[in-house]
C-alpha positions in Angstrom: 12.1 14.7 -14.2 9.3 12.6 -12.5 7.2 10.5 -14.4 3.9 9.3 -14.2 1.9 5.8 -14.5 5.1 4.2 -14.6 5.2 0.8 -16.3 7.6 -1.4 -13.5 7.3 -5.1 -15.8 10.6 -4.3 -16.7 11.9 -3.4 -13.6 11.2 -6.2 -11.6 12.7 -10.0 -12.6 8.5 -11.7 -11.9 7.4 -9.5 -14.6 4.4 -8.1 -12.6 2.5 -5.9 -14.8 2.3 -3.2 -12.6 2.6 0.6 -13.2 4.1 3.5 -10.2 2.3 6.3 -9.7 5.4 8.4 -10.1 8.8 7.5 -11.0 12.2 8.9 -10.8 15.4 7.6 -11.6 18.6 9.0 -9.9 22.4 9.0 -11.7 24.8 10.7 -8.7 25.0 11.2 -5.3 23.9 14.9 -5.8 20.7 14.5 -6.8 20.3 11.9 -4.5 20.9 14.5 -2.1 18.4 17.1 -3.9 15.4 14.4 -3.3 14.6 16.9 0.1 13.3 19.3 -2.1 10.1 17.7 -3.7 7.5 17.5 -1.3 5.8 14.4 -2.5 8.8 12.2 -1.8 8.9 13.4 1.7 5.5 13.4 2.5 4.0 10.4 0.4 5.2 6.8 0.2 8.3 6.0 -1.4 10.2 3.3 -2.2 14.1 3.0 -3.2 14.5 0.2 -6.3 17.4 -1.5 -7.5 17.3 -3.4 -9.7 13.9 -5.2 -8.8 15.3 -8.8 -8.6 14.8 -9.4 -4.9 11.0 -8.2 -5.2 7.2 -9.2 -5.4 4.5 -6.5 -6.7 1.3 -8.0 -5.8 -0.5 -4.5 -6.9 0.0 -1.1 -8.5 2.4 1.0 -6.5 0.2 4.0 -5.6 3.8 6.2 -5.0 6.9 7.2 -5.4 9.5 4.8 -7.0 13.0 5.8 -6.9 15.1 4.3 -9.5 18.8 4.4 -8.2 21.4 4.1 -11.5 24.3 5.5 -9.6 27.5 3.8 -11.7 31.3 3.8 -11.7 33.6 1.0 -10.0 37.3 3.1 -9.4 40.0 1.4 -7.1 40.3 4.3 -3.9 43.9 2.4 -2.1 45.8 0.0 -2.1 46.8 -2.6 1.3 49.6 -5.5 1.7 47.5 -8.3 0.3 43.9 -6.0 -1.0 42.8 -3.8 -3.3 40.2 -1.3 -2.2 37.2 -0.5 -4.7 34.5 2.0 -4.7 31.6 0.7 -6.6 27.9 2.8 -7.5 24.8 1.6 -6.1 23.3 0.9 -9.6 26.2 -0.9 -11.2 24.9 -4.5 -11.8 26.1 -7.0 -9.3 27.0 -9.6 -11.6 29.4 -6.6 -14.1 31.3 -6.1 -11.0 32.0 -10.1 -10.3 33.0 -10.5 -14.4 35.5 -7.2 -13.6 36.7 -8.1 -9.8 37.8 -11.2 -11.7 38.9 -10.5 -14.8 41.1 -8.6 -12.9 42.7 -10.9 -10.5 40.9 -9.6 -7.6 39.3 -12.7 -5.2 36.3 -12.4 -2.9 33.3 -12.3 -5.2 33.9 -15.2 -7.2 31.4 -17.6 -5.3 29.0 -14.7 -6.2 28.6 -14.7 -9.8 25.7 -14.5 -11.3 23.3 -13.6 -8.9 20.9 -10.9 -10.1 20.1 -7.6 -8.9 22.6 -4.6 -8.6 25.6 -3.7 -6.2 23.6 -1.4 -3.8 20.9 -3.7 -3.1 23.9 -6.8 -2.9 24.4 -4.9 0.4 21.2 -4.2 1.6 20.5 -8.0 1.1 23.4 -8.8 2.0 23.8 -11.6 -0.3 25.4 -15.4 -0.3 25.7 -18.2 -2.3 28.0 -21.0 -2.1 29.4 -20.2 1.5 29.8 -16.8 0.9 28.5 -13.9 2.0 29.3 -10.5 0.7 29.1 -8.8 4.0 32.7 -10.2 4.5 33.9 -8.0 1.3 32.2 -4.7 2.4 34.5 -1.9 4.5 31.9 0.6 4.4 28.3 2.1 2.9 27.9 5.2 1.5 24.0 6.2 2.1 21.8 9.8 1.6 19.6 10.2 4.3 16.7 11.4 1.7 14.9 13.7 4.6 18.1 15.7 4.8 20.1 15.0 2.0 22.7 14.0 4.6 25.9 12.2 2.7 26.7 9.4 5.7 29.3 7.0 5.5 28.3 3.4 7.3 31.3 1.3 8.4 30.6 -2.4 7.5 30.7 -2.9 12.1 27.4 -0.7 12.1 26.4 -2.2 8.9 24.8 -5.1 11.8 24.7 -7.9 8.8 23.1 -11.2 9.6 21.6 -13.8 7.3 19.9 -11.7 4.2 19.3 -8.8 6.4 21.4 -5.4 7.5 20.8 -1.9 9.0 19.8 -1.1 5.1 16.7 -3.2 5.0 15.5 -3.1 9.0 16.3 0.2 10.8 16.8 2.4 8.4 15.6 1.4 5.5 13.1 3.7 3.9 14.7 6.9 5.3 18.0 6.1 3.6 19.4 5.3 0.4 23.1 3.3 -0.8 24.3 5.1 -3.2 27.9 3.2 -3.3 29.5 0.4 -1.3 33.2 -0.3 -1.0 34.8 -3.8 -0.9 38.0 -4.8 0.2 38.9 -7.7 -2.4 42.0 -10.1 -2.0 45.1 -9.6 -4.3 46.8 -13.1 -2.7 43.7 -15.2 -2.8 42.4 -18.7 -1.5 39.7 -19.3 -3.3 36.4 -22.0 -1.1 34.9 -24.5 -3.0 34.2 -26.3 0.2 30.5 -26.1 -0.6 28.2 -28.7 -2.5 30.1 -29.7 -5.4 31.5 -26.4 -6.1 35.5 -28.2 -5.9 34.1 -30.8 -8.2 32.7 -28.3 -11.2 36.3 -26.1 -10.8 38.7 -29.1 -11.0 37.1 -30.1 -14.0 37.4 -26.4 -15.2 41.2 -27.0 -14.8 41.1 -26.0 -11.0 40.1 -23.8 -8.5 41.7 -20.3 -9.9 39.2 -17.6 -9.5 38.3 -17.7 -13.2 37.3 -21.3 -13.2 35.5 -20.7 -9.6 33.4 -18.0 -11.6 32.6 -20.5 -14.5 31.9 -23.2 -12.6 29.3 -21.0 -10.5 27.8 -19.9 -13.7 27.5 -23.5 -14.6 25.8 -25.0 -11.4 23.3 -22.0 -11.5 22.0 -22.2 -14.9 22.0 -25.4 -14.7 19.2 -25.6 -11.9 17.9 -21.7 -11.9 15.0 -19.9 -14.1 16.7 -17.2 -16.4 14.2 -14.1 -15.2 14.5 -12.7 -18.7 13.1 -16.3 -20.0 10.6 -17.1 -16.7 10.1 -14.5 -14.6 11.2 -15.1 -10.9 13.0 -13.5 -8.1 15.5 -16.0 -7.2 15.2 -18.0 -3.9 11.9 -17.3 -2.4 12.4 -18.0 1.0 15.2 -17.9 3.2 17.0 -21.2 4.8 15.5 -21.2 8.0 17.7 -21.4 11.7 16.6 -24.2 14.2 17.8 -25.1 17.5 20.3 -28.1 17.6 16.7 -29.9 19.4 14.9 -29.8 16.9 17.0 -30.3 14.1 18.5 -33.7 15.3 15.0 -34.7 15.9 14.0 -34.3 12.3 17.8 -36.0 11.2 16.1 -39.0 13.3 13.4 -39.4 10.8 14.9 -37.8 7.9 18.4 -38.6 8.1 18.8 -37.0 4.5 18.0 -33.5 5.3 20.9 -30.7 4.7 21.7 -29.7 7.7 24.6 -26.8 8.3 26.2 -25.6 11.8 24.9 -22.1 12.4 26.6 -21.6 15.6 25.4 -20.5 18.9 23.5 -24.2 19.2 21.1 -23.5 15.8 21.7 -25.6 12.6 20.6 -24.0 9.7 18.1 -26.2 6.9 18.0 -26.7 3.5 14.3 -25.0 2.4 14.3 -26.1 -0.8 14.5 -30.0 0.6 11.7 -29.0 3.0 9.6 -27.6 0.5 10.7 -30.7 -2.1 9.9 -33.3 0.4 5.9 -31.9 0.8 5.9 -32.3 -3.2 5.9 -28.8 -4.2 8.5 -29.1 -6.7 7.7 -28.4 -10.3 4.0 -27.9 -9.7 2.1 -25.4 -11.2 -1.1 -23.2 -10.7 -1.7 -21.3 -13.5 0.7 -19.3 -14.4 2.4 -19.6 -10.8 4.8 -21.9 -10.3 7.7 -23.8 -8.0 10.9 -24.4 -10.6 11.2 -28.3 -11.7 15.1 -27.9 -10.8 15.0 -25.8 -7.5 11.8 -25.9 -5.4 13.1 -22.5 -3.9 12.5 -20.4 -6.6 8.8 -19.5 -7.5 8.3 -18.9 -10.9 5.6 -16.8 -13.5 5.2 -18.5 -16.2 3.6 -15.9 -18.1 0.8 -14.4 -16.7 0.2 -14.7 -13.1 -0.6 -11.9 -10.7 1.5 -11.2 -8.1 -1.2 -12.2 -5.5 -1.2 -15.6 -7.5 2.8 -16.1 -6.4 2.2 -15.1 -2.8 -0.8 -17.8 -2.4 1.1 -20.2 -3.9 4.2 -18.8 -1.3 1.5 -19.4 1.5 0.7 -22.3 0.4 3.6 -23.7 0.5 4.7 -22.2 4.1 1.8 -23.9 5.8 2.2 -27.0 4.2 6.1 -26.8 5.7 5.3 -26.3 9.7 2.4 -28.6 9.5 4.7 -31.0 7.9 8.4 -30.4 10.0 7.0 -27.5 12.4 9.1 -24.7 10.7 7.7 -21.5 9.9 9.6 -20.4 6.5 10.4 -16.9 6.3 10.3 -14.9 2.7 13.7 -13.7 1.5 11.8 -11.2 -1.7 10.2 -8.2 -0.4 6.0 -7.8 -0.9 5.0 -4.3 -1.8 
């Protein structure tokens, strides 16, 4: 059933008080295949929505929002050292991580507590603490909206890159993710090489899958705001990747700048450090602000509008570009 003038405040993690002119929930692949029978979906503006944790609405949405709510977690195969699991696109991502950890399946623990749903995790190629979800994905099931045709896209064809994929670029809007299939480790060696993760895990008793998950949760909760309390979408900007020459030039002036090898003569620089060095950490303009503990997170302290958050982000981008010669790209999708 299509709902009209549907409020979206609880369906976007910034808590923007906007509405969609039409709203539709899909609970199965079959329902997804029937979208082709609705003229307003085929011929009008449409947006596929997961958990709303990576979106900034700047106004009401004049079109149809399709909420993917396909659930289910099913073991579909076993290999010598892997378990293969198919997960509905509407499954809350951290619920799946918890399920994997509780069953002793390795690979997702570094991605604990990332907000959003499993389908969006593949679209965004989420990552944290040295891990990216694309390294766990075997294949992604999608539905082509205009034809209702079901397709299976193998990992090698998903065109995963830093916070991106074919679903976010080439086939955005024309296909929707209905499920994601993962290969998780049965004999897993955890990776605690990123930041202070090893220190936290060791304090919890060792680097088991469960301890690493709990360490990640502790770290994230210590410096990231809860979107249920303070509206935010997590990291607002991507960490920029620059040529070695620019990185070395900046390091000569700022030796404390966090830099990571990105391969092919390029370096990844911590966007949070750049923003903080420009003095934006903890900044507030009305109810639009930068989190006091993590400069990469823009927040809605209460009644900020999407345009106010966007204006603040643009001021930050201009300032960073002026000081460091680096153009920050948004990780959050602007609607």
